[in-house]
LUMKEKE-413007 format. One record per residue (C-alpha): residue number from 1; residue in one letter; y, z, x. Coordinates in nm, 4 decimals, always signed. Example, Ala and Ser with C-alpha at 12.3 -4.5 7.8 and 13.67 -1.06 7.14 Angstrom:
ATOM   resi   resn         py         pz         px
ATOM      1      A    -0.4500    +0.7800    +1.2300
ATOM      2      S    -0.1060    +0.7140    +1.3670
//
This chain:
ATOM   resi   resn         py         pz         px
ATOM      1      M    +0.0110    -0.0257    -0.0489
ATOM      2      L    +0.2293    +0.0976    +0.2950
ATOM      3      L    +0.1666    -0.2363    +0.4625
ATOM      4      S    +0.2476    -0.4501    +0.1432
ATOM      5      L    +0.5951    -0.2487    +0.0883
ATOM      6      I    +0.6655    -0.3197    +0.4483
ATOM      7      L    +0.5966    -0.7063    +0.4439
ATOM      8      S    +0.7999    -0.7289    +0.0980
ATOM      9      S    +1.1064    -0.6348    +0.2739
ATOM     10      F    +1.0958    -0.9401    +0.5150
ATOM     11      L    +1.1784    -1.3102    +0.4372
ATOM     12      T    +0.9849    -1.5397    +0.6821
ATOM     13      I    +1.1228    -1.8832    +0.7073
ATOM     14      V    +0.9453    -2.1719    +0.8826
ATOM     15      E    +1.0439    -2.4747    +1.0437
ATOM     16      L    +0.7886    -2.7804    +1.0987
ATOM     17      N    +0.7621    -3.1499    +1.1917
ATOM     18      C    +0.4336    -3.2773    +1.0386
ATOM     19      E    +0.4597    -3.5711    +1.2866
ATOM     20      N    +0.4010    -3.8719    +1.0229
ATOM     21      L    +0.3107    -3.7280    +0.6980
ATOM     22      F    +0.1958    -4.0288    +0.5056
ATOM     23      D    -0.0059    -4.0819    +0.2381
ATOM     24      T    -0.2339    -4.3916    +0.2195
ATOM     25      R    -0.0282    -4.5872    -0.0325
ATOM     26      H    +0.2074    -4.8528    +0.0377
ATOM     27      D    +0.5747    -4.7407    -0.0721
ATOM     28      V    +0.7795    -5.0731    -0.1968
ATOM     29      G    +1.0698    -5.1676    +0.0349
ATOM     30      K    +0.9524    -4.9352    +0.3438
ATOM     31      E    +0.8311    -4.9570    +0.7119
ATOM     32      D    +0.4789    -4.7576    +0.6701
ATOM     33      S    +0.2082    -5.0193    +0.7153
ATOM     34      E    +0.0837    -4.8616    +1.0124
ATOM     35      F    -0.0694    -4.5508    +0.7656
ATOM     36      L    -0.2048    -4.7951    +0.5221
ATOM     37      K    -0.6090    -4.8131    +0.5199
ATOM     38      D    -0.5778    -5.1911    +0.7267
ATOM     39      G    -0.2954    -5.0608    +0.8906
ATOM     40      A    -0.2769    -5.0409    +1.3085
ATOM     41      R    -0.3758    -4.6395    +1.2847
ATOM     42      H    -0.6508    -4.7130    +0.9925
ATOM     43      W    -0.4838    -4.4178    +0.7940
ATOM     44      T    -0.7815    -4.3758    +0.5733
ATOM     45      E    -0.7805    -4.0954    +0.2542
ATOM     46      Q    -1.0360    -3.8709    +0.4684
ATOM     47      K    -0.7856    -3.8853    +0.8116
ATOM     48      Y    -0.5051    -3.7913    +0.5247
ATOM     49      W    -0.6529    -3.5003    +0.3571
ATOM     50      L    -0.7483    -3.3426    +0.7011
ATOM     51      K    -0.4131    -3.3954    +0.7571
ATOM     52      L    -0.3216    -3.2085    +0.4465
ATOM     53      N    -0.5374    -2.9347    +0.5738
ATOM     54      R    -0.4227    -2.9019    +0.9147
ATOM     55      I    -0.0604    -2.8681    +0.7882
ATOM     56      G    -0.1247    -2.6002    +0.5263
ATOM     57      Q    -0.3580    -2.4123    +0.8294
ATOM     58      E    -0.0238    -2.3725    +1.0628
ATOM     59      I    +0.1714    -2.2894    +0.7944
ATOM     60      L    -0.0890    -2.0232    +0.6555
ATOM     61      S    -0.1107    -1.8832    +1.0527
ATOM     62      C    +0.2766    -1.8373    +1.1349
ATOM     63      S    +0.3006    -1.4515    +0.9720
ATOM     64      D    +0.1052    -1.1738    +0.8739
ATOM     65      E    +0.2775    -1.2657    +0.5028
ATOM     66      L    +0.2722    -1.5694    +0.3172
ATOM     67      P    +0.5918    -1.7462    +0.4429
ATOM     68      A    +0.9222    -1.7544    +0.1916
ATOM     69      L    +1.0210    -2.0666    +0.2857
ATOM     70      V    +0.8413    -2.3763    +0.4681
ATOM     71      A    +1.1340    -2.6288    +0.5779
ATOM     72      L    +0.9338    -2.9634    +0.6366
ATOM     73      C    +1.0264    -3.2424    +0.8456
ATOM     74      E    +0.8579    -3.6292    +0.8494
ATOM     75      V    +0.6896    -3.6224    +0.5065
ATOM     76      E    +0.6680    -3.9445    +0.3131
ATOM     77      N    +0.7218    -3.8867    -0.0784
ATOM     78      D    +0.6661    -3.6586    -0.3291
ATOM     79      S    +0.2975    -3.7367    -0.3944
ATOM     80      V    +0.2524    -3.6019    -0.0282
ATOM     81      L    +0.4207    -3.3143    -0.1438
ATOM     82      R    +0.1839    -3.2513    -0.4542
ATOM     83      D    -0.0687    -3.2993    -0.2864
ATOM     84      L    -0.0239    -3.0229    -0.0445
ATOM     85      T    +0.1287    -2.7896    -0.2380
ATOM     86      R    -0.1341    -2.8087    -0.5289
ATOM     87      R    -0.4476    -2.9806    -0.3642
ATOM     88      S    -0.4910    -2.8535    +0.0056
ATOM     89      L    -0.5381    -2.5151    +0.1867
ATOM     90      L    -0.1995    -2.4402    -0.0070
ATOM     91      R    -0.3188    -2.4855    -0.3567
ATOM     92      G    -0.3275    -2.0989    -0.3891
ATOM     93      A    -0.0095    -1.9970    -0.2063
ATOM     94      G    +0.2135    -2.0458    -0.5361
ATOM     95      Y    +0.4842    -2.2729    -0.3397
ATOM     96      E    +0.6906    -2.5347    -0.5162
ATOM     97      Y    +0.9421    -2.7679    -0.3320
ATOM     98      L    +1.2319    -2.9709    -0.3620
ATOM     99      M    +1.2685    -3.2521    -0.1238
ATOM    100      T    +1.5101    -3.5990    +0.0075
ATOM    101      Q    +1.4207    -3.9184    -0.1251
ATOM    102      S    +1.6469    -4.1001    +0.1464
ATOM    103      P    +1.7324    -4.4523    +0.3190
ATOM    104      D    +1.5380    -4.3972    +0.5971
ATOM    105      V    +1.3821    -4.7038    +0.7585
ATOM    106      R    +1.0137    -4.5599    +0.7224
ATOM    107      G    +1.0706    -4.3630    +0.4276
ATOM    108      L    +1.0531    -4.0228    +0.6083
ATOM    109      D    +1.2098    -3.7317    +0.4492
ATOM    110      V    +1.2753    -3.3594    +0.4354
ATOM    111      A    +1.1306    -3.0483    +0.2114
ATOM    112      L    +1.1671    -2.7303    +0.1654
ATOM    113      L    +0.8346    -2.5508    +0.0111
ATOM    114      Y    +0.9521    -2.2131    -0.1800
ATOM    115      R    +0.7974    -1.9377    -0.3355
ATOM    116      P    +1.0122    -1.8400    -0.6438
ATOM    117      A    +0.8629    -1.4766    -0.5916
ATOM    118      K    +1.0877    -1.4703    -0.2918
ATOM    119      F    +1.3564    -1.7324    -0.3504
ATOM    120      R    +1.4998    -1.8914    -0.6574
ATOM    121      P    +1.7021    -2.2099    -0.6056
ATOM    122      I    +1.9955    -2.2017    -0.8173
ATOM    123      C    +2.1112    -2.6106    -0.7387
ATOM    124      Y    +2.0166    -2.8204    -0.4355
ATOM    125      E    +2.1840    -3.2119    -0.3305
ATOM    126      E    +2.0919    -3.4679    -0.0825
ATOM    127      I    +2.3417    -3.5634    +0.1159
ATOM    128      T    +2.3867    -3.8085    +0.3211
ATOM    129      V    +2.4946    -3.9802    +0.6414
ATOM    130      P    +2.7513    -4.2086    +0.6611
ATOM    131      L    +2.6661    -4.4642    +0.9048
ATOM    132      I    +2.8798    -4.5467    +1.2491
ATOM    133      G    +2.7844    -4.8622    +1.4680
ATOM    134      E    +2.4579    -5.0102    +1.4532
ATOM    135      M    +2.3280    -4.6364    +1.3279
ATOM    136      R    +2.0359    -4.7498    +1.1411
ATOM    137      P    +1.9436    -4.5477    +0.7433
ATOM    138      T    +1.8701    -4.2077    +0.8506
ATOM    139      R    +1.7348    -3.8425    +0.6848
ATOM    140      D    +1.9174    -3.6904    +0.4076
ATOM    141      I    +1.9972    -3.3403    +0.4887
ATOM    142      L    +1.8263    -3.1302    +0.2199
ATOM    143      Y    +2.0886    -2.8444    +0.0761
ATOM    144      I    +1.9456    -2.5698    -0.1407
ATOM    145      K    +2.1342    -2.2406    -0.2948
ATOM    146      G    +1.9467    -1.9771    -0.4298
ATOM    147      E    +1.8891    -1.6771    -0.4906
ATOM    148      T    +1.6605    -1.3711    -0.2591
ATOM    149      L    +1.4486    -1.1228    -0.4260
ATOM    150      S    +1.7270    -0.8712    -0.3390
ATOM    151      G    +1.9658    -1.0533    -0.5436
ATOM    152      D    +2.1435    -1.2227    -0.2488
ATOM    153      T    +2.2920    -1.6109    -0.2245
ATOM    154      L    +2.1316    -1.7848    +0.0830
ATOM    155      H    +2.2431    -2.1709    +0.1429
ATOM    156      V    +2.0139    -2.3749    +0.3258
ATOM    157      Y    +2.0335    -2.7169    +0.4979
ATOM    158      V    +1.6964    -2.9156    +0.6044
ATOM    159      I    +1.8223    -3.1804    +0.8500
ATOM    160      H    +1.6130    -3.4386    +1.1248
ATOM    161      A    +1.8056    -3.5821    +1.2932
ATOM    162      P    +1.8035    -3.9418    +1.4427
ATOM    163      S    +1.5764    -3.9702    +1.6930
ATOM    164      R    +1.6711    -4.0481    +2.0716
ATOM    165      Y    +1.5223    -4.4479    +2.0568
ATOM    166      G    +1.7020    -4.6406    +2.3077
ATOM    167      G    +1.8429    -4.3125    +2.5300
ATOM    168      E    +1.9480    -4.0145    +2.4825
ATOM    169      K    +2.3752    -4.1458    +2.5296
ATOM    170      V    +2.3246    -4.3971    +2.3124
ATOM    171      S    +2.1799    -4.2235    +2.0660
ATOM    172      R    +2.4133    -3.9418    +2.0984
ATOM    173      P    +2.6688    -4.0143    +1.8677
ATOM    174      Y    +2.4439    -4.0718    +1.5696
ATOM    175      R    +2.3128    -3.7000    +1.5680
ATOM    176      L    +2.6877    -3.6181    +1.5924
ATOM    177      Q    +2.7481    -3.7609    +1.3091
ATOM    178      V    +2.4849    -3.5931    +1.0881
ATOM    179      M    +2.6726    -3.3017    +1.1990
ATOM    180      K    +2.9785    -3.3957    +1.0748
ATOM    181      A    +2.8345    -3.4684    +0.7504
ATOM    182      L    +2.6832    -3.1032    +0.7072
ATOM    183      E    +3.0546    -2.9734    +0.8280
ATOM    184      A    +3.1725    -3.1656    +0.5612
ATOM    185      S    +2.9218    -3.0416    +0.3302
ATOM    186      F    +3.0386    -2.6489    +0.3323
ATOM    187      P    +3.4606    -2.7214    +0.3942
ATOM    188      S    +3.5170    -2.3559    +0.3733
ATOM    189      M    +3.2132    -2.1399    +0.5514
ATOM    190      P    +2.9519    -1.9744    +0.2782
ATOM    191      A    +2.8459    -1.6298    +0.4074
ATOM    192      H    +2.4587    -1.6252    +0.4029
ATOM    193      V    +2.3965    -2.0106    +0.5726
ATOM    194      I    +2.0402    -2.1422    +0.7236
ATOM    195      I    +2.0081    -2.4774    +0.9408
ATOM    196      T    +1.6890    -2.5974    +1.0634
ATOM    197      G    +1.4880    -2.8449    +1.1199
ATOM    198      D    +1.4617    -3.1005    +1.3781
ATOM    199      F    +1.7269    -3.1444    +1.5523
ATOM    200      N    +1.6210    -3.3887    +1.8082
ATOM    201      D    +1.8390    -3.2257    +2.0573
ATOM    202      Y    +1.8460    -2.9204    +2.2861
ATOM    203      D    +2.0482    -2.5961    +2.3146
ATOM    204      K    +2.3471    -2.7483    +2.5290
ATOM    205      S    +2.3582    -3.0730    +2.3655
ATOM    206      A    +2.6782    -3.1751    +2.1782
ATOM    207      S    +2.5082    -3.2010    +1.8337
ATOM    208      L    +2.4552    -2.8432    +1.8640
ATOM    209      R    +2.7441    -2.7247    +2.0394
ATOM    210      E    +2.9477    -2.8769    +1.7947
ATOM    211      L    +2.7454    -2.6406    +1.4979
ATOM    212      E    +2.8422    -2.3455    +1.7256
ATOM    213      R    +3.1868    -2.4962    +1.7247
ATOM    214      V    +3.2027    -2.4089    +1.3773
ATOM    215      G    +3.0294    -2.0680    +1.4003
ATOM    216      M    +2.6599    -2.1065    +1.3493
ATOM    217      V    +2.4645    -1.9468    +1.5893
ATOM    218      N    +2.1558    -2.0631    +1.7396
ATOM    219      V    +1.8695    -1.7532    +1.6649
ATOM    220      S    +1.6137    -1.9709    +1.8486
ATOM    221      K    +1.7198    -2.0244    +2.1998
ATOM    222      Q    +1.4965    -1.7977    +2.3158
ATOM    223      A    +1.2461    -1.8224    +2.1390
ATOM    224      K    +0.9034    -1.8345    +2.2851
ATOM    225      G    +0.5134    -1.8661    +2.1603
ATOM    226      S    +0.2609    -1.6204    +2.2705
ATOM    227      H    +0.0292    -1.8132    +2.4326
ATOM    228      G    +0.2473    -2.0092    +2.6759
ATOM    229      A    +0.5031    -2.2118    +2.4897
ATOM    230      R    +0.8291    -2.2201    +2.5972
ATOM    231      G    +0.9446    -2.4495    +2.3300
ATOM    232      T    +0.8372    -2.6457    +1.9801
ATOM    233      Y    +0.7857    -2.9790    +2.1975
ATOM    234      R    +0.6292    -3.0997    +2.5316
ATOM    235      Y    +0.7069    -3.4012    +2.7303
ATOM    236      Q    +0.5712    -3.4844    +3.0400
ATOM    237      G    +0.4372    -3.1743    +3.1079
ATOM    238      E    +0.7742    -2.9748    +3.0036
ATOM    239      W    +0.8414    -2.7543    +2.7288
ATOM    240      H    +1.1428    -2.8002    +2.5248
ATOM    241      S    +1.2784    -2.7323    +2.1795
ATOM    242      L    +1.3793    -2.9737    +1.9432
ATOM    243      D    +1.3581    -2.7991    +1.6504
ATOM    244      H    +1.6362    -2.4785    +1.5956
ATOM    245      F    +1.7556    -2.2006    +1.3621
ATOM    246      F    +2.0838    -2.1776    +1.2989
ATOM    247      V    +2.2744    -1.8791    +1.0862
ATOM    248      T    +2.5982    -1.7530    +1.0029
ATOM    249      P    +2.6561    -1.4369    +1.1879
ATOM    250      S    +2.6120    -1.2386    +0.8956
ATOM    251      I    +2.2557    -1.3178    +0.8695
ATOM    252      L    +2.2244    -1.1912    +1.2060
ATOM    253      P    +2.2334    -0.7662    +1.1923
ATOM    254      K    +1.8792    -0.9132    +0.9110
ATOM    255      V    +1.6856    -1.1672    +1.2103
ATOM    256      D    +1.3786    -0.8953    +1.3123
ATOM    257      S    +1.1965    -1.1952    +1.4821
ATOM    258      V    +1.2728    -1.5636    +1.5930
ATOM    259      Y    +0.9265    -1.7161    +1.7584
ATOM    260      I    +0.7025    -2.0087    +1.8094
ATOM    261      N    +0.3381    -2.0205    +1.6404
ATOM    262      D    +0.1466    -2.1851    +1.9265
ATOM    263      A    -0.2387    -2.0434    +1.8061
ATOM    264      P    -0.4658    -2.1391    +2.0575
ATOM    265      F    -0.6180    -2.3721    +1.7737
ATOM    266      L    -0.3197    -2.5576    +1.7573
ATOM    267      L    -0.3178    -2.6458    +2.1492
ATOM    268      E    -0.5197    -2.8550    +2.3462
ATOM    269      D    -0.5433    -2.9212    +2.7776
ATOM    270      E    -0.3101    -3.1215    +2.9490
ATOM    271      P    -0.5024    -3.3651    +3.1482
ATOM    272      K    -0.2433    -3.5105    +3.3403
ATOM    273      Y    +0.0480    -3.2151    +3.4459
ATOM    274      G    -0.2124    -2.9378    +3.3642
ATOM    275      G    -0.1418    -2.6408    +3.1124
ATOM    276      K    -0.1596    -2.6390    +2.7231
ATOM    277      R    +0.0435    -2.8850    +2.4761
ATOM    278      P    -0.0088    -2.9195    +2.0903
ATOM    279      K    -0.2790    -3.0415    +1.9611
ATOM    280      R    -0.1279    -3.3661    +1.7966
ATOM    281      T    -0.2756    -3.5872    +1.5460
ATOM    282      F    -0.2230    -3.9160    +1.7597
ATOM    283      Q    -0.1661    -3.9257    +2.0931
ATOM    284      G    -0.0001    -4.3258    +2.1186
ATOM    285      M    -0.2502    -4.4798    +1.9058
ATOM    286      R    -0.5911    -4.2882    +1.9459
ATOM    287      Y    -0.6107    -4.0745    +1.6502
ATOM    288      R    -0.6812    -3.7138    +1.7885
ATOM    289      K    -0.7596    -3.5095    +1.4558
ATOM    290      G    -0.4697    -3.3330    +1.5308
ATOM    291      F    -0.1932    -3.0841    +1.3367
ATOM    292      S    +0.1249    -3.2147    +1.4654
ATOM    293      D    +0.3341    -3.2774    +1.7782
ATOM    294      H    +0.5880    -3.0489    +1.7386
ATOM    295      L    +0.4762    -2.6027    +1.6671
ATOM    296      P    +0.6130    -2.4190    +1.4048
ATOM    297      L    +0.9339    -2.2662    +1.4650
ATOM    298      V    +0.9451    -1.9248    +1.2772
ATOM    299      L    +1.2612    -1.6913    +1.1311
ATOM    300      R    +1.1834    -1.3603    +1.0294
ATOM    301      L    +1.4508    -1.1581    +0.8257
ATOM    302      R    +1.4283    -0.8174    +0.7041
ATOM    303      W    +1.5924    -0.9131    +0.3643
//
């Protein structure tokens, strides 16, 4: 009974880039052909359902209690979210969800899973990022205003910024454009704000410094795992974090911990550079039966 009371006083939030959570059907107008049954990756129903359950395993292993909120990047559509919450390992968790319907060329979106017993959405909005230069249509920003169990209002933003394709310098303005669209959505900063997602930038990058300039605090700078992970993503043998949690100063006293879920079953040996790396679904075009190329990032609040 005491443990149950202690756990109920926490609000646990998970952020995870799912690495191409596509179904096996073609979405008209989207470039998803490689994830069809006869596509380059030979994406079958069996592989799809294994992927859903893998994502469910990742989420369920993040904390002792069920996360109240789960921010997801790289999810294709409503069908995928419905299968994830109703027909995968998460089917008994009681999650509802909100997601974007973005102009992203490949059809990838962001979403927020929430447990109604812990968080009740009041309203939500999709924020479209205006294009500049040769920027391709990107993921909308998902904004949700909701009420916590304590009656406090919480504002949550989920983003998936443009990748570094073409080089960091060339693509840098596109990620800054996402931050400008985000800032324009709150002309006066609300009290309790959490911004999370895959920023495709590191903590010293210009786009993240822009959020700090307007008063947001990156509470995930020092996040690490308990099994060797020093970031959510490993590239050429080096750990980096592309995933982050930003909060307003009013939330800082409520932060209990921020960590990376690097449970051993989420990792595999790194043959070229040594050590461990995330066990991903594909290594290049080779199917690996893994989870994701990103590890989950977890924020635990005393709420």
